[in-house]
Backbone atoms as SQL, in Angstrom:
CREATE TABLE atoms (id INTEGER PRIMARY KEY, chain TEXT, resi INTEGER, resn TEXT, atom TEXT, x REAL, y REAL, z REAL);
INSERT INTO atoms VALUES
  (1, 'A', 1, 'UNK', 'N', 2.876, 61.131, -75.129),
  (2, 'A', 1, 'UNK', 'CA', 2.355, 60.588, -73.419),
  (3, 'A', 1, 'UNK', 'C', 1.790, 59.537, -73.095),
  (4, 'A', 2, 'UNK', 'N', 2.082, 58.779, -72.278),
  (5, 'A', 2, 'UNK', 'CA', 1.334, 57.701, -71.891),
  (6, 'A', 2, 'UNK', 'C', 0.289, 57.587, -70.955),
  (7, 'A', 3, 'UNK', 'N', -0.583, 57.243, -70.979),
  (8, 'A', 3, 'UNK', 'CA', -1.427, 57.570, -70.151),
  (9, 'A', 3, 'UNK', 'C', -1.261, 57.126, -68.520),
  (10, 'A', 4, 'UNK', 'N', -1.814, 57.714, -67.642),
  (11, 'A', 4, 'UNK', 'CA', -1.283, 57.590, -66.510),
  (12, 'A', 4, 'UNK', 'C', 0.109, 57.723, -65.616),
  (13, 'A', 5, 'UNK', 'N', 0.410, 58.471, -66.879),
  (14, 'A', 5, 'UNK', 'CA', 2.362, 58.761, -66.586),
  (15, 'A', 5, 'UNK', 'C', 2.187, 60.484, -66.504),
  (16, 'A', 6, 'UNK', 'N', 3.147, 60.918, -65.454),
  (17, 'A', 6, 'UNK', 'CA', 3.640, 61.988, -65.204),
  (18, 'A', 6, 'UNK', 'C', 3.813, 62.761, -66.237),
  (19, 'A', 7, 'UNK', 'N', 3.554, 64.210, -66.492),
  (20, 'A', 7, 'UNK', 'CA', 4.142, 65.056, -67.407),
  (21, 'A', 7, 'UNK', 'C', 5.631, 64.889, -67.923),
  (22, 'A', 8, 'UNK', 'N', 6.429, 64.458, -66.653),
  (23, 'A', 8, 'UNK', 'CA', 7.651, 64.539, -66.624),
  (24, 'A', 8, 'UNK', 'C', 8.263, 63.846, -67.055),
  (25, 'A', 9, 'UNK', 'N', 7.781, 62.601, -67.260),
  (26, 'A', 9, 'UNK', 'CA', 8.267, 61.400, -68.234),
  (27, 'A', 9, 'UNK', 'C', 8.275, 61.134, -69.453),
  (28, 'A', 10, 'UNK', 'N', 9.314, 61.067, -69.530),
  (29, 'A', 10, 'UNK', 'CA', 9.644, 61.088, -71.568),
  (30, 'A', 10, 'UNK', 'C', 10.103, 59.546, -72.078),
  (31, 'A', 11, 'UNK', 'N', 8.962, 59.537, -72.985),
  (32, 'A', 11, 'UNK', 'CA', 9.274, 58.248, -73.363),
  (33, 'A', 11, 'UNK', 'C', 10.051, 57.613, -74.732),
  (34, 'A', 12, 'UNK', 'N', 11.116, 56.770, -74.551),
  (35, 'A', 12, 'UNK', 'CA', 12.110, 56.885, -76.127),
  (36, 'A', 12, 'UNK', 'C', 11.884, 55.382, -76.535),
  (37, 'A', 13, 'UNK', 'N', 11.905, 55.279, -77.907),
  (38, 'A', 13, 'UNK', 'CA', 11.480, 54.078, -78.554),
  (39, 'A', 13, 'UNK', 'C', 12.960, 53.098, -78.156),
  (40, 'A', 14, 'UNK', 'N', 13.794, 53.789, -77.722),
  (41, 'A', 14, 'UNK', 'CA', 15.231, 52.591, -77.833),
  (42, 'A', 14, 'UNK', 'C', 15.434, 52.648, -76.380),
  (43, 'A', 15, 'UNK', 'N', 15.909, 51.795, -75.857),
  (44, 'A', 15, 'UNK', 'CA', 16.269, 51.089, -74.763),
  (45, 'A', 15, 'UNK', 'C', 18.104, 51.767, -74.213),
  (46, 'A', 16, 'UNK', 'N', 18.408, 52.064, -75.274),
  (47, 'A', 16, 'UNK', 'CA', 19.832, 53.395, -75.111),
  (48, 'A', 16, 'UNK', 'C', 19.565, 54.318, -76.112),
  (49, 'A', 17, 'UNK', 'N', 19.584, 55.549, -75.425),
  (50, 'A', 17, 'UNK', 'CA', 19.416, 57.189, -75.994),
  (51, 'A', 17, 'UNK', 'C', 20.758, 57.574, -75.705),
  (52, 'A', 18, 'UNK', 'N', 21.488, 58.303, -76.514),
  (53, 'A', 18, 'UNK', 'CA', 22.432, 59.089, -76.139),
  (54, 'A', 18, 'UNK', 'C', 21.991, 60.059, -75.045),
  (55, 'A', 19, 'UNK', 'N', 22.835, 60.529, -74.133),
  (56, 'A', 19, 'UNK', 'CA', 22.846, 60.962, -72.827),
  (57, 'A', 19, 'UNK', 'C', 21.951, 60.782, -71.961),
  (58, 'A', 20, 'UNK', 'N', 21.333, 59.505, -71.828),
  (59, 'A', 20, 'UNK', 'CA', 20.635, 58.844, -70.829),
  (60, 'A', 20, 'UNK', 'C', 20.892, 57.363, -70.751),
  (61, 'A', 21, 'UNK', 'N', 20.738, 57.298, -69.427),
  (62, 'A', 21, 'UNK', 'CA', 20.849, 55.672, -68.796),
  (63, 'A', 21, 'UNK', 'C', 20.174, 54.626, -69.771),
  (64, 'A', 22, 'UNK', 'N', 21.038, 53.586, -69.921),
  (65, 'A', 22, 'UNK', 'CA', 20.065, 52.256, -70.514),
  (66, 'A', 22, 'UNK', 'C', 18.853, 52.172, -70.061),
  (67, 'A', 23, 'UNK', 'N', 17.831, 51.745, -70.758),
  (68, 'A', 23, 'UNK', 'CA', 16.690, 51.599, -69.918),
  (69, 'A', 23, 'UNK', 'C', 15.636, 50.933, -70.538),
  (70, 'A', 24, 'UNK', 'N', 15.308, 49.254, -70.470),
  (71, 'A', 24, 'UNK', 'CA', 14.557, 48.606, -70.882),
  (72, 'A', 24, 'UNK', 'C', 13.259, 48.862, -71.528),
  (73, 'A', 25, 'UNK', 'N', 12.570, 49.676, -70.351),
  (74, 'A', 25, 'UNK', 'CA', 11.014, 50.195, -70.832),
  (75, 'A', 25, 'UNK', 'C', 10.937, 51.361, -71.852),
  (76, 'A', 26, 'UNK', 'N', 12.194, 52.292, -71.691),
  (77, 'A', 26, 'UNK', 'CA', 12.185, 53.150, -72.521),
  (78, 'A', 26, 'UNK', 'C', 11.495, 54.461, -71.851),
  (79, 'A', 27, 'UNK', 'N', 11.501, 54.155, -70.797),
  (80, 'A', 27, 'UNK', 'CA', 10.410, 55.532, -69.804),
  (81, 'A', 27, 'UNK', 'C', 11.789, 56.338, -68.823),
  (82, 'A', 28, 'UNK', 'N', 11.639, 57.305, -69.124),
  (83, 'A', 28, 'UNK', 'CA', 12.684, 58.018, -68.381),
  (84, 'A', 28, 'UNK', 'C', 12.122, 59.612, -67.405),
  (85, 'A', 29, 'UNK', 'N', 12.645, 59.596, -66.375),
  (86, 'A', 29, 'UNK', 'CA', 12.059, 60.615, -65.627),
  (87, 'A', 29, 'UNK', 'C', 12.816, 61.676, -65.209),
  (88, 'A', 30, 'UNK', 'N', 12.771, 63.029, -65.362),
  (89, 'A', 30, 'UNK', 'CA', 13.996, 63.788, -65.009),
  (90, 'A', 30, 'UNK', 'C', 13.558, 64.309, -63.535),
  (91, 'A', 31, 'UNK', 'N', 14.349, 64.103, -62.753),
  (92, 'A', 31, 'UNK', 'CA', 14.574, 64.365, -61.368),
  (93, 'A', 31, 'UNK', 'C', 14.344, 66.067, -60.893),
  (94, 'A', 32, 'UNK', 'N', 13.551, 66.411, -60.024),
  (95, 'A', 32, 'UNK', 'CA', 13.036, 67.589, -60.129),
  (96, 'A', 32, 'UNK', 'C', 13.151, 68.082, -58.722),
  (97, 'A', 33, 'UNK', 'N', 13.380, 69.178, -58.479),
  (98, 'A', 33, 'UNK', 'CA', 13.497, 69.910, -56.902),
  (99, 'A', 33, 'UNK', 'C', 12.706, 69.019, -56.028),
  (100, 'A', 34, 'UNK', 'N', 12.880, 68.552, -55.050),
  (101, 'A', 34, 'UNK', 'CA', 12.141, 68.064, -53.701),
  (102, 'A', 34, 'UNK', 'C', 11.854, 66.319, -54.169),
  (103, 'A', 35, 'UNK', 'N', 12.157, 66.053, -55.300),
  (104, 'A', 35, 'UNK', 'CA', 11.946, 64.436, -55.621),
  (105, 'A', 35, 'UNK', 'C', 11.971, 63.620, -54.827),
  (106, 'A', 36, 'UNK', 'N', 12.069, 62.171, -54.239),
  (107, 'A', 36, 'UNK', 'CA', 12.773, 61.074, -53.762),
  (108, 'A', 36, 'UNK', 'C', 12.039, 60.170, -54.656),
  (109, 'A', 37, 'UNK', 'N', 12.630, 58.856, -54.170),
  (110, 'A', 37, 'UNK', 'CA', 12.162, 57.609, -54.788),
  (111, 'A', 37, 'UNK', 'C', 10.646, 57.189, -54.501),
  (112, 'A', 38, 'UNK', 'N', 10.449, 57.729, -53.000),
  (113, 'A', 38, 'UNK', 'CA', 8.975, 57.181, -52.446),
  (114, 'A', 38, 'UNK', 'C', 8.346, 57.795, -53.335),
  (115, 'A', 39, 'UNK', 'N', 8.145, 59.116, -53.285),
  (116, 'A', 39, 'UNK', 'CA', 7.199, 59.992, -54.334),
  (117, 'A', 39, 'UNK', 'C', 7.567, 59.943, -55.293),
  (118, 'A', 40, 'UNK', 'N', 8.516, 59.808, -56.101),
  (119, 'A', 40, 'UNK', 'CA', 8.065, 59.150, -57.516),
  (120, 'A', 40, 'UNK', 'C', 7.863, 57.939, -57.933),
  (121, 'A', 41, 'UNK', 'N', 8.348, 57.043, -57.380),
  (122, 'A', 41, 'UNK', 'CA', 7.350, 55.912, -57.273),
  (123, 'A', 41, 'UNK', 'C', 5.678, 56.139, -56.688),
  (124, 'A', 42, 'UNK', 'N', 5.270, 56.912, -55.683),
  (125, 'A', 42, 'UNK', 'CA', 4.120, 56.731, -55.576),
  (126, 'A', 42, 'UNK', 'C', 3.302, 57.653, -57.022),
  (127, 'A', 43, 'UNK', 'N', 3.567, 58.998, -57.449),
  (128, 'A', 43, 'UNK', 'CA', 3.258, 59.303, -58.510),
  (129, 'A', 43, 'UNK', 'C', 3.001, 58.719, -59.448),
  (130, 'A', 44, 'UNK', 'N', 3.975, 58.029, -59.994),
  (131, 'A', 44, 'UNK', 'CA', 4.362, 57.050, -61.216),
  (132, 'A', 44, 'UNK', 'C', 3.204, 55.842, -61.113),
  (133, 'A', 45, 'UNK', 'N', 3.056, 55.220, -60.320),
  (134, 'A', 45, 'UNK', 'CA', 2.485, 53.983, -59.892),
  (135, 'A', 45, 'UNK', 'C', 3.550, 52.654, -59.946),
  (136, 'A', 46, 'UNK', 'N', 4.442, 53.181, -59.147),
  (137, 'A', 46, 'UNK', 'CA', 5.793, 51.768, -59.478),
  (138, 'A', 46, 'UNK', 'C', 5.974, 51.805, -58.311),
  (139, 'A', 47, 'UNK', 'N', 7.137, 50.826, -57.950),
  (140, 'A', 47, 'UNK', 'CA', 7.459, 50.533, -56.904),
  (141, 'A', 47, 'UNK', 'C', 9.152, 51.128, -56.573),
  (142, 'A', 48, 'UNK', 'N', 9.687, 51.657, -55.463),
  (143, 'A', 48, 'UNK', 'CA', 10.987, 51.725, -55.282),
  (144, 'A', 48, 'UNK', 'C', 11.882, 51.061, -55.398),
  (145, 'A', 49, 'UNK', 'N', 11.494, 49.587, -55.622),
  (146, 'A', 49, 'UNK', 'CA', 12.123, 48.418, -55.572),
  (147, 'A', 49, 'UNK', 'C', 12.532, 48.475, -57.214),
  (148, 'A', 50, 'UNK', 'N', 11.606, 48.464, -57.945),
  (149, 'A', 50, 'UNK', 'CA', 11.522, 48.281, -59.588),
  (150, 'A', 50, 'UNK', 'C', 12.422, 49.539, -60.272),
  (151, 'A', 51, 'UNK', 'N', 12.317, 50.880, -59.092),
  (152, 'A', 51, 'UNK', 'CA', 13.032, 51.773, -59.664),
  (153, 'A', 51, 'UNK', 'C', 14.821, 51.570, -59.316),
  (154, 'A', 52, 'UNK', 'N', 14.999, 51.056, -58.503),
  (155, 'A', 52, 'UNK', 'CA', 16.437, 50.490, -58.347),
  (156, 'A', 52, 'UNK', 'C', 16.690, 49.540, -58.899),
  (157, 'A', 53, 'UNK', 'N', 15.707, 48.664, -59.066),
  (158, 'A', 53, 'UNK', 'CA', 16.540, 47.580, -60.172),
  (159, 'A', 53, 'UNK', 'C', 16.544, 48.012, -61.449),
  (160, 'A', 54, 'UNK', 'N', 16.254, 49.050, -61.975),
  (161, 'A', 54, 'UNK', 'CA', 16.551, 49.737, -63.383),
  (162, 'A', 54, 'UNK', 'C', 17.088, 50.623, -63.296),
  (163, 'A', 55, 'UNK', 'N', 17.808, 51.065, -62.103),
  (164, 'A', 55, 'UNK', 'CA', 18.953, 51.892, -62.102),
  (165, 'A', 55, 'UNK', 'C', 19.926, 52.045, -61.410),
  (166, 'A', 56, 'UNK', 'N', 20.918, 50.650, -61.706),
  (167, 'A', 56, 'UNK', 'CA', 22.076, 50.500, -60.654),
  (168, 'A', 56, 'UNK', 'C', 22.806, 51.407, -60.195),
  (169, 'A', 57, 'UNK', 'N', 23.411, 51.815, -58.852),
  (170, 'A', 57, 'UNK', 'CA', 24.421, 52.786, -58.386),
  (171, 'A', 57, 'UNK', 'C', 23.626, 53.775, -58.403),
  (172, 'A', 58, 'UNK', 'N', 22.206, 54.525, -58.337),
  (173, 'A', 58, 'UNK', 'CA', 21.548, 55.312, -57.873),
  (174, 'A', 58, 'UNK', 'C', 21.872, 55.225, -56.277),
  (175, 'A', 59, 'UNK', 'N', 21.676, 56.496, -55.770),
  (176, 'A', 59, 'UNK', 'CA', 21.966, 56.728, -54.394),
  (177, 'A', 59, 'UNK', 'C', 20.609, 57.623, -54.114),
  (178, 'A', 60, 'UNK', 'N', 19.549, 57.077, -53.281),
  (179, 'A', 60, 'UNK', 'CA', 18.293, 57.195, -53.132),
  (180, 'A', 60, 'UNK', 'C', 18.538, 58.702, -52.229),
  (181, 'A', 61, 'UNK', 'N', 19.595, 58.595, -51.555),
  (182, 'A', 61, 'UNK', 'CA', 19.467, 59.846, -50.427),
  (183, 'A', 61, 'UNK', 'C', 20.345, 61.186, -51.264),
  (184, 'A', 62, 'UNK', 'N', 20.602, 60.917, -52.957),
  (185, 'A', 62, 'UNK', 'CA', 21.787, 62.118, -53.250),
  (186, 'A', 62, 'UNK', 'C', 20.999, 62.156, -54.830),
  (187, 'A', 63, 'UNK', 'N', 19.956, 62.042, -54.765),
  (188, 'A', 63, 'UNK', 'CA', 19.437, 62.244, -56.291),
  (189, 'A', 63, 'UNK', 'C', 19.919, 64.015, -57.174),
  (190, 'A', 64, 'UNK', 'N', 19.858, 63.770, -58.079),
  (191, 'A', 64, 'UNK', 'CA', 20.355, 64.879, -58.734),
  (192, 'A', 64, 'UNK', 'C', 19.841, 65.206, -59.346),
  (193, 'A', 65, 'UNK', 'N', 19.289, 66.849, -59.067),
  (194, 'A', 65, 'UNK', 'CA', 18.081, 67.963, -60.085),
  (195, 'A', 65, 'UNK', 'C', 18.640, 67.589, -61.593),
  (196, 'A', 66, 'UNK', 'N', 17.738, 67.437, -62.364),
  (197, 'A', 66, 'UNK', 'CA', 18.331, 67.590, -63.566),
  (198, 'A', 66, 'UNK', 'C', 18.793, 66.085, -64.293),
  (199, 'A', 67, 'UNK', 'N', 18.849, 64.982, -63.630),
  (200, 'A', 67, 'UNK', 'CA', 19.548, 63.805, -64.019),
  (201, 'A', 67, 'UNK', 'C', 18.301, 63.086, -64.178),
  (202, 'A', 68, 'UNK', 'N', 18.486, 62.113, -65.208),
  (203, 'A', 68, 'UNK', 'CA', 17.351, 61.048, -65.709),
  (204, 'A', 68, 'UNK', 'C', 17.551, 59.986, -64.948),
  (205, 'A', 69, 'UNK', 'N', 16.416, 59.058, -64.617),
  (206, 'A', 69, 'UNK', 'CA', 16.246, 58.257, -64.542),
  (207, 'A', 69, 'UNK', 'C', 15.356, 57.191, -64.807),
  (208, 'A', 70, 'UNK', 'N', 15.491, 55.885, -65.074),
  (209, 'A', 70, 'UNK', 'CA', 14.743, 55.037, -65.896),
  (210, 'A', 70, 'UNK', 'C', 13.442, 54.348, -65.000),
  (211, 'A', 71, 'UNK', 'N', 12.480, 54.200, -65.716),
  (212, 'A', 71, 'UNK', 'CA', 10.980, 53.908, -64.634),
  (213, 'A', 71, 'UNK', 'C', 10.521, 52.725, -65.096),
  (214, 'A', 72, 'UNK', 'N', 10.237, 51.538, -64.342),
  (215, 'A', 72, 'UNK', 'CA', 9.323, 50.449, -64.834),
  (216, 'A', 72, 'UNK', 'C', 7.861, 51.250, -65.448),
  (217, 'A', 73, 'UNK', 'N', 7.856, 49.714, -65.827),
  (218, 'A', 73, 'UNK', 'CA', 6.226, 50.120, -66.166),
  (219, 'A', 73, 'UNK', 'C', 5.196, 50.323, -65.278),
  (220, 'A', 74, 'UNK', 'N', 4.203, 50.845, -65.626),
  (221, 'A', 74, 'UNK', 'CA', 3.407, 51.144, -64.329),
  (222, 'A', 74, 'UNK', 'C', 2.622, 49.986, -63.802),
  (223, 'A', 75, 'UNK', 'N', 2.250, 49.710, -62.493),
  (224, 'A', 75, 'UNK', 'CA', 1.294, 48.504, -61.845),
  (225, 'A', 75, 'UNK', 'C', -0.084, 48.825, -62.143),
  (226, 'A', 76, 'UNK', 'N', -0.527, 47.807, -62.832),
  (227, 'A', 76, 'UNK', 'CA', -2.293, 48.083, -63.327),
  (228, 'A', 76, 'UNK', 'C', -2.758, 47.120, -62.266);
C-alpha cells in the first residue's frame, strides 16, 4: 500500500495490466457504491481533472460499481 492512499487503491508495477485500463501511474481504484469522481478525488488527494485525463471516455455520471479507474499520483 502506498502511504496516503485509500485501502481500495491497488498498485501495479506495469502500466498495462490484463483486465485493467492502461494506467501510467500504476494506481487503480475499484469503484464502490456511492462513489463519485469528486469524492474519490478528495479522498485520494488528486483532482477530478487528473482522473478524467487518465480515463478518457469515462462517464462521471455513470460510474460502474466494480470497475477500475486509473488514478493520478497524489498531490503533495
